[in-house]
VEXLO-468951 format. One line per 3 residues: number of its first residue (from 0); their letters; for each residue x negated, y, z negated of N, C-alpha, C. Coordinates in steps of 0.02 Angstrom, whole numbers. Each point is the difference from the previous one (the first is absolute). Layout:
REM residues N
NUM) a) X Y Z X Y Z X Y Z; ... $
//
This chain:
REM residues 328
0) xxx) 1458 2053 5109 -37 22 -52 62 -12 -50; 59 -6 4 54 -3 -53 -26 -87 -36; -6 -38 56 -21 -78 -43 -70 -2 -14 $
3) xxx) -49 47 18 -50 0 -56 -20 18 -57; 85 74 -4 -2 13 -73 51 -55 -51; 52 -26 40 20 -66 -39 -44 -37 -32 $
6) xxx) -61 -27 49 -49 -62 -19 -44 47 -58; -14 57 -4 -28 48 -41 33 8 -77; 79 -15 17 33 -3 -76 13 -41 -38 $
9) xxx) -8 -67 48 -8 -87 -15 -62 -14 -58; -49 58 40 -54 -57 -35 -11 42 -54; 38 70 -1 -26 26 -83 58 -36 -50 $
12) xxx) 37 -19 39 61 -7 -59 -27 -82 -23; -48 -25 65 -29 -80 -46 -48 15 -41; -46 57 22 -53 4 -51 27 16 -53 $
15) xxx) 60 52 -20 22 13 -55 22 -64 -33; 36 -47 28 28 -60 -35 -80 -42 -40; -30 4 40 -56 -42 -14 -33 50 -83 $
18) xxx) 16 38 19 -46 60 -69 58 -6 -57; 60 -11 19 30 -13 -68 34 -71 -15; -38 -48 49 -22 -69 -38 -63 3 -13 $
21) xxx) -47 41 0 -78 -6 -20 11 33 -78; 46 68 -6 5 17 -59 50 -41 -37; 33 -36 22 45 -41 -44 -48 -62 -34 $
24) xxx) -45 -37 62 -45 -46 -34 -55 16 -47; -12 74 18 -45 21 -57 40 0 -77; 51 25 6 48 25 -57 14 -75 -29 $
27) xxx) -2 -46 36 10 -63 -35 -55 -51 -41; -63 16 54 -59 12 -30 -23 -4 -85; 37 91 0 -30 35 -58 58 -9 -50 $
30) xxx) 25 -25 17 75 -26 -37 -45 -66 -46; 6 -55 66 -33 -56 -24 -59 8 -43; -49 42 0 -55 20 -14 6 40 -70 $
33) xxx) 66 28 -19 15 29 -68 24 -76 -47; 30 -28 44 33 -65 -46 -52 -53 -3; -53 4 32 -68 -61 -33 -30 53 -36 $
36) xxx) 2 66 -20 -48 27 -42 50 -1 -46; 58 23 -10 31 -15 -53 2 -76 -39; -4 -47 46 12 -77 -10 -65 -16 -42 $
39) xxx) -74 24 31 -58 -22 -37 -17 47 -32; 43 59 -36 5 42 -61 25 -41 -39; 58 -30 5 44 -33 -54 -38 -69 -4 $
42) xxx) -45 -30 42 -32 -54 -8 -62 19 -50; -45 39 -4 -49 18 -52 39 19 -51; 60 31 -26 18 16 -59 21 -64 -24 $
45) xxx) 30 -35 38 26 -65 -27 -78 -32 -31; -51 -8 44 -73 -28 -9 -14 41 -59; 4 68 4 -27 14 -101 20 -25 -39 $
48) xxx) 80 6 15 39 -21 -73 -2 -94 -15; -15 -11 56 -13 -77 -17 -56 -18 -16; -70 31 18 -56 -9 -26 2 22 -93 $
51) xxx) 36 61 -23 -4 20 -48 37 -38 -41; 46 -31 18 53 -37 -37 -42 -70 -20; -15 -23 47 -51 -59 8 -48 -4 -64 $
54) xxx) -34 68 32 -68 23 -52 27 5 -88; 54 15 -7 19 10 -61 31 -73 -24; 29 -52 29 14 -60 -8 -46 -37 -29 $
57) xxx) -64 -10 61 -50 -53 -7 -31 45 -70; -8 62 -12 -38 26 -42 2 -24 -93; 106 17 -6 40 -13 -37 -12 -84 -10 $
60) xxx) -8 -49 32 0 -79 8 -47 -11 -43; -60 57 25 -91 -24 -13 12 12 -77; 19 70 -11 8 13 -76 25 -44 -41 $
63) xxx) 74 -35 24 15 -51 -57 -36 -52 -10; -33 -40 57 -35 -46 13 -61 12 -59; -33 44 14 -59 15 -52 15 11 -79 $
66) xxx) 72 41 -16 3 -16 -65 37 -58 -31; 20 -57 59 17 -73 -9 -70 -26 -30; -57 20 57 -47 -32 -24 -70 0 -43 $
69) xxx) 17 67 -20 -27 46 -62 31 52 -41; 54 -54 -37 37 35 -47 -44 12 -67; 16 45 -54 -28 28 -60 -18 -80 -36 $
72) xxx) -44 10 -48 -12 -59 -24 32 -9 -57; 24 -49 -14 39 -41 -29 8 39 -78; 60 1 -47 10 22 -68 28 -50 -44 $
75) xxx) -15 -29 -49 44 -45 -45 17 57 -68; 58 -17 -29 9 14 -56 -24 -55 -67; 1 37 -60 -16 -28 -61 59 -78 1 $
78) xxx) -66 -55 8 43 -59 -8 23 -19 -76; -35 18 -26 33 -26 -85 -55 -22 -31; 20 -35 -61 -38 -41 -38 20 -58 -11 $
81) xxx) -41 -58 -13 26 -60 -45 -33 -5 -56; 25 -5 -64 -25 -14 -71 5 -65 -12; -29 -42 -47 -14 -69 -16 1 11 -65 $
84) xxx) 39 -43 -64 -4 15 -62 21 -69 -36; -23 -5 -47 35 -55 -26 44 10 -64; 27 -52 -45 46 8 -54 -63 -42 -48 $
87) xxx) -26 -31 14 -49 -15 -69 -58 -7 39; -61 -15 -41 -73 -20 17 -9 -52 14; -14 -16 81 -10 -48 18 -69 -55 -21 $
90) xxx) 14 -59 13 -62 -54 -21 -69 5 17; -2 38 60 -65 7 52 5 63 39; -71 9 36 25 53 34 43 -2 38 $
93) xxx) 32 51 38 53 40 57 -36 2 62; 33 -33 61 -22 19 54 45 26 30; 0 61 37 71 12 50 -60 20 57 $
96) xxx) 61 -38 60 -14 8 60 63 33 31; -22 35 45 40 39 41 -15 2 80; 38 -21 29 -1 -15 79 69 13 54 $
99) xxx) -35 71 34 40 31 36 4 -12 61; 64 -19 49 -12 -9 62 -8 51 44; -49 -8 52 -16 80 60 51 -29 42 $
102) xxx) 44 -31 25 59 12 46 1 69 3; -18 29 61 40 85 16 66 -20 15; 32 -39 39 74 10 -9 52 -24 -33 $
105) xxx) -16 0 -62 53 -32 -31 -18 33 -81; 59 -10 -50 -7 24 -64 -65 -38 -31; 19 50 -61 -76 -27 -35 37 -89 -39 $
108) xxx) -75 -23 15 16 -73 -21 -65 -15 -45; 8 -9 -71 -58 -19 -24 6 -58 -53; -41 -29 -35 -5 -70 -49 -40 49 -89 $
111) xxx) 31 -13 -34 -29 20 -39 -8 -67 -61; -73 -33 -32 -32 -47 -27 -1 34 -73; 23 -42 -58 -18 -1 -44 -34 -59 -34 $
114) xxx) -49 3 -25 -35 -49 -6 -37 -8 -76; 20 -49 -45 -42 6 -65 -51 -74 -16; -66 40 14 -49 -69 -5 -8 -13 -73 $
117) xxx) 10 -67 -34 -9 -4 -70 -63 -5 -8; -31 26 -50 -66 -21 -22 -8 -80 -9; -68 -27 -20 -26 -54 3 45 -26 -89 $
120) xxx) 10 40 -28 15 -15 -65 88 -19 -25; 29 14 78 72 14 7 28 -51 46; 56 -13 -4 46 -36 57 40 44 36 $
123) xxx) 9 -12 82 41 41 16 67 0 -1; 26 48 -18 94 -1 4 46 55 22; 51 -5 -19 27 34 31 -8 103 4 $
126) xxx) 9 23 49 -16 68 19 69 44 1; -22 73 -35 67 42 11 -56 77 28; 29 22 52 -9 72 -15 83 45 25 $
129) xxx) -24 70 -27 28 49 38 -26 25 54; 45 28 59 -28 34 39 44 77 13; -51 44 2 29 72 49 -8 15 73 $
132) xxx) 59 24 21 6 -10 65 38 103 20; -67 50 9 -6 49 -13 7 51 53; 45 42 25 -5 45 53 28 -38 65 $
135) xxx) -30 35 54 27 -38 70 16 -86 -1; -59 -43 -17 0 -61 1 72 -29 -22; 39 18 -37 57 -45 -44 75 26 56 $
138) xxx) -23 42 63 63 6 37 16 -58 36; 56 -22 -35 10 -70 45 -28 -43 -9; -31 -13 -76 -47 -41 -10 38 -82 15 $
141) xxx) -21 -52 0 24 -53 -19 -40 -56 -6; -6 -50 -61 -49 -44 -42 23 -51 16; -52 -49 3 20 -75 -5 -65 -31 -47 $
144) xxx) 16 -60 -25 -59 -29 -47 -1 -57 28; -69 -29 1 -17 -67 26 17 -51 -66; 21 -61 7 9 -45 -33 50 22 -57 $
147) xxx) 41 8 15 76 23 -29 66 15 46; 57 -13 -26 49 32 37 37 67 -26; -37 23 -48 18 79 -31 -18 47 52 $
150) xxx) 51 42 2 -12 56 52 -39 53 -53; -57 42 9 -6 53 -38 33 67 16; 22 34 -25 36 60 0 -7 45 -46 $
153) xxx) -50 51 39 -26 62 -27 62 47 -32; -24 35 -64 65 52 -12 -38 51 -4; 38 63 -6 -27 74 -28 -19 -6 -59 $
156) xxx) -68 32 9 -10 11 -75 51 55 -69; -5 -37 -53 49 49 -28 -44 55 -36; 26 57 -29 -34 55 -15 -33 -39 -74 $
159) xxx) -78 33 -18 -2 -44 -76 -48 71 -14; -55 -18 -41 -47 53 -27 -40 42 53; -39 -73 35 -31 25 62 19 -3 64 $
162) xxx) 1 84 11 49 -12 62 -45 34 72; -69 7 -22 -52 -6 44 -71 -9 -17; -37 -38 52 -67 -16 -1 -45 17 64 $
165) xxx) -67 2 -2 -25 46 41 -22 -92 63; 30 -59 -18 -25 -56 12 69 -14 47; 59 8 -30 74 -22 27 51 62 28 $
168) xxx) -20 52 -26 32 50 27 47 13 -67; 59 22 26 89 3 -43 14 -59 -10; 30 -15 -47 27 -71 -6 74 3 27 $
171) xxx) 12 65 0 87 -12 55 -16 1 68; -53 -17 20 -13 -15 78 -28 -73 23; 28 -29 -89 -44 -57 -1 58 -59 15 $
174) xxx) 8 -52 7 46 -89 -2 -57 -42 -27; 24 -31 -69 -34 -41 -7 20 -81 -6; -23 -38 17 18 -97 -17 -50 -27 -37 $
177) xxx) 31 -57 -31 -38 -41 -63 -9 -59 46; -50 -28 7 -11 -72 45 -25 -54 -64; -3 -40 8 -26 -68 -34 -6 -73 33 $
180) xxx) -22 -32 -30 -34 -56 43 -4 -77 -65; 10 -59 44 -32 -43 -55 -90 -18 9; -14 29 60 -56 -6 10 -57 54 -13 $
183) xxx) -76 7 3 -27 49 -6 -12 61 30; 62 -7 54 -20 51 71 85 5 18; -11 65 21 67 26 40 12 40 36 $
186) xxx) 9 -30 60 16 30 91 64 21 7; 13 76 12 30 48 25 -5 -21 49; 54 18 78 18 12 50 25 65 -4 $
189) xxx) -21 46 55 57 57 -23 5 18 85; 58 40 16 9 56 46 34 69 -13; -33 35 35 34 64 -36 5 39 73 $
192) xxx) 35 53 1 41 41 60 -54 56 33; -51 0 -69 -68 66 30 -50 -48 50; -8 35 61 -46 -14 55 -66 13 -19 $
195) xxx) -55 -50 -19 -59 2 -39 -38 40 68; 12 -22 73 -39 42 61 43 43 8; -39 54 39 39 57 46 -62 -2 60 $
198) xxx) 40 23 50 -33 -38 62 18 74 47; -63 28 40 17 65 30 -57 -38 82; 50 -13 46 -46 -10 35 -51 -57 5 $
201) xxx) -69 -18 -17 -35 -46 -9 -11 31 -59; -12 21 -33 -8 18 -52 55 -28 -91; -47 -29 -29 46 -18 -60 -17 9 -81 $
204) xxx) 52 23 -29 -23 25 -61 35 -47 -65; -27 -54 -46 15 -27 -21 -4 18 -90; 68 9 -29 -4 12 -77 22 -35 -25 $
207) xxx) -52 -9 -48 17 -84 -44 21 30 -78; 31 -17 -49 36 33 -59 -68 -45 -51; -13 45 -29 -41 -25 -69 13 -31 -53 $
210) xxx) -35 -63 -13 4 -44 -46 -36 14 -62; 32 6 -52 -48 2 -79 58 1 -30; -2 -4 -77 10 -14 -62 17 75 -31 $
213) xxx) 23 -17 -63 33 81 -38 -58 -3 -52; -24 83 -39 -43 -4 -40 13 -10 -72; 57 -25 -6 45 -6 -68 44 -48 -13 $
216) xxx) 26 -33 -48 45 -32 5 66 64 -36; 49 -44 46 70 46 -3 68 -46 7; 50 28 -26 46 -51 14 35 35 76 $
219) xxx) 32 -46 22 18 3 56 74 -59 4; 46 48 -5 68 -22 14 15 -53 -66; -26 29 -51 13 -51 -70 -58 -3 -33 $
222) xxx) -40 -50 46 -46 -45 4 -76 43 -7; -25 -21 -45 -79 14 -6 -52 -25 52; -29 27 34 -41 5 63 -86 8 -7 $
225) xxx) -47 -47 -5 -59 21 -27 -39 -5 64; -67 51 4 -31 3 87 -28 -57 2; -38 -28 51 -49 -64 -3 -62 30 -32 $
228) xxx) -17 -61 -13 -58 2 -39 -73 18 32; -37 37 -32 -84 45 37 -28 -70 55; 10 -50 -9 -37 -54 40 51 -27 54 $
231) xxx) 40 42 5 52 -10 64 -20 13 78; -4 -44 58 -30 33 39 44 8 55; -12 34 46 58 10 71 -38 14 53 $
234) xxx) 54 -46 64 -32 1 54 53 6 59; -21 60 33 48 17 26 -17 -10 86; 33 -42 57 -1 -11 54 47 21 49 $
237) xxx) -25 3 89 50 4 16 -4 -44 49; 33 -39 22 20 -59 27 39 1 78; 11 -51 41 25 2 59 -28 75 34 $
240) xxx) -47 3 13 -40 45 27 -19 4 83; 27 49 46 14 -12 56 -55 0 31; -26 -70 63 -58 3 27 -16 58 26 $
243) xxx) 29 48 15 -4 63 48 -26 61 -49; -5 -27 -69 -14 58 -32 -70 23 -18; -14 45 20 -77 45 -4 23 48 -64 $
246) xxx) -30 -15 -62 19 37 -62 -82 80 19; 33 67 -5 -45 32 -5 -12 49 -65; 64 -12 -46 -30 34 -82 46 -48 -40 $
249) xxx) -26 6 -57 36 -26 -62 -10 27 -75; 47 19 -16 2 32 -76 48 -55 -43; -46 -22 -56 -58 0 -23 -52 -51 70 $
252) xxx) -46 11 -2 -57 -11 57 12 -90 -13; -13 -34 51 -8 -62 15 -71 -35 -27; 4 -22 -61 -79 -23 -14 -25 -65 54 $
255) xxx) 45 -40 31 -46 -49 41 19 2 69; -29 17 44 -3 5 83 70 -61 10; 48 9 34 34 -29 52 61 -33 -72 $
258) xxx) -1 26 -77 46 -36 -37 29 55 -35; 65 8 29 48 47 -21 18 -20 -84; -34 9 -53 2 -27 -50 -16 41 -63 $
261) xxx) 20 11 -55 -29 43 -58 -1 -40 -52; -52 -3 -52 2 -51 -47 -15 64 -68; 35 -16 -43 -31 36 -56 -4 -29 -78 $
264) xxx) -45 -33 -41 -32 -26 -39 42 16 -68; 33 49 -7 28 22 -77 52 55 22; 61 -21 13 59 27 32 40 27 -50 $
267) xxx) -8 3 -60 4 50 -60 -62 50 -30; -34 -12 -1 -69 50 -19 -3 36 51; -8 -19 74 -13 66 59 48 -8 44 $
270) xxx) 52 53 1 60 15 20 -9 -9 70; 31 -42 29 -9 -56 78 41 79 39; -26 -13 55 35 47 52 71 39 -20 $
273) xxx) 15 63 31 73 -11 -2 24 -7 62; -19 -7 51 37 -30 65 -77 -14 55; 29 -42 37 -64 -42 48 7 47 85 $
276) xxx) -19 28 38 -1 39 56 -40 -22 35; 20 -44 64 -37 -25 53 2 28 63; -44 32 37 17 28 68 -43 -45 64 $
279) xxx) 27 -3 35 -39 -53 71 52 39 52; -38 -41 60 19 -18 76 29 -64 11; 62 9 49 18 -66 19 -7 16 71 $
282) xxx) -38 -68 -2 -38 -2 75 61 -16 61; 32 -23 -6 58 -29 41 32 74 26; 14 25 -49 34 82 21 -50 39 5 $
285) xxx) -76 5 -5 -29 41 24 -10 -10 71; 21 -65 22 -24 2 92 65 22 20; 75 1 -26 51 33 25 -14 68 -15 $
288) xxx) -30 42 -41 -9 49 -11 -41 38 76; -59 -46 1 -49 15 75 44 5 44; 44 -60 -2 31 2 84 43 76 17 $
291) xxx) 38 8 -47 47 60 -13 -43 69 -2; -68 0 -9 -30 58 13 -29 -15 70; -10 -50 29 -24 -10 72 85 28 35 $
294) xxx) 43 -15 -19 60 35 51 10 57 -13; -7 17 -59 5 70 -1 -48 41 31; -66 -43 10 -61 51 41 24 10 80 $
297) xxx) 36 -72 9 28 7 80 54 50 10; 54 3 -53 61 71 16 -38 47 -3; -57 29 -44 -35 57 8 -19 12 53 $
300) xxx) -32 -40 47 -37 -11 74 51 19 50; 71 -37 -5 50 38 42 43 51 -3; -1 18 -56 16 69 -36 -33 60 33 $
303) xxx) -64 3 16 -66 34 5 21 -15 88; 19 -38 7 23 -9 95 36 29 9; 72 -13 -27 59 35 -2 -18 78 2 $
306) xxx) -30 -2 -46 -3 101 -22 -33 16 63; -69 -15 30 -27 -2 68 34 33 57; 61 -70 -7 41 -7 75 28 66 -37 $
309) xxx) 25 23 -26 53 59 -24 -42 70 7; -68 -29 -23 -31 67 10 -10 41 89; -14 -67 42 3 18 70 60 35 21 $
312) xxx) 48 -49 -20 64 48 27 2 76 -5; -22 14 -61 23 74 -26 -62 26 62; -65 -10 4 -36 29 29 28 19 76 $
315) xxx) -5 -63 19 51 4 62 46 60 21; 34 6 -61 65 55 42 -30 61 -34; -40 11 -61 -38 67 29 -29 23 60 $
318) xxx) -47 -47 11 -35 -4 75 46 14 31; 66 -22 25 56 11 45 13 78 20; 21 4 -99 24 61 -1 -47 77 32 $
321) xxx) -69 -19 -21 -43 58 15 -7 -3 88; -8 -55 30 12 7 62 61 35 40; 79 -17 -39 43 27 23 9 82 -9 $
324) xxx) -47 -2 -45 -18 101 -17 -23 29 46; -70 -33 12 -48 22 33 24 15 89; 49 -68 25 31 32 54 47 28 13 $
327) x) 45 29 -56 55 12 -2 -15 91 24 $
//
């Protein structure tokens, strides 16, 4: 009977050990599940934050690309005026030709050709002209003259009786140079710090200075200068036009399709425009803008995917919390 009791005690002790081991195993499993739940919760939070950050980064990058691809329309300041006068009445009709380079990546380059076409009863002889450069076009102005070693040097206009007119503006904002030639023609080549082209994305705006003459004779730096005769003609033209330029607007309107030039039969009687503006699209840069827009669209798609990924993490967290409350 004593032996039977001992065996019963040992069986109880064995059962107690097994219960303790089972409890310890269950506690360990519960602890591991809690750790796994904490890790899963941390991963969900990280997923939400990463998704939100990626969505913000992709959206900001997309906005930046759109801003580069679709900038505001370009603007340009008043380019100034160029005025042509003569010290004496010429022996024939005067022709003024001004050609401005349409290169979009350089400072202003232009040439000014002043010609005296003698009448049939006269013989071509030397010619002399005075030229005003007023406003922005005179900034950093450098001149060279064909068929001579002399370098024309514009100087500021000294104050005199005539201080302002509607054609050239304030004389205090003008430089003046007198040029002459033994031939019937004077050719000036000029560069200026003024940029004739303003580019924004694929859009370009050209602003060319007006070319005109004065309306009355005036003293310029102690020398009497006269306006061009009534039969003097003017032609303003753009050269070196980019092959990919598509003109969208021009003021004044371009009279001939495909030719960026304006002609006037009477430079004195009909006051020529004070400036010329041409707007257009550069095809090569338009292709770049389209590529940037495509990239921006792709980034928006990635931002949407990242945001959905973050929202999924938020939804999972909410559902798990509700389940935990339901089982509590």
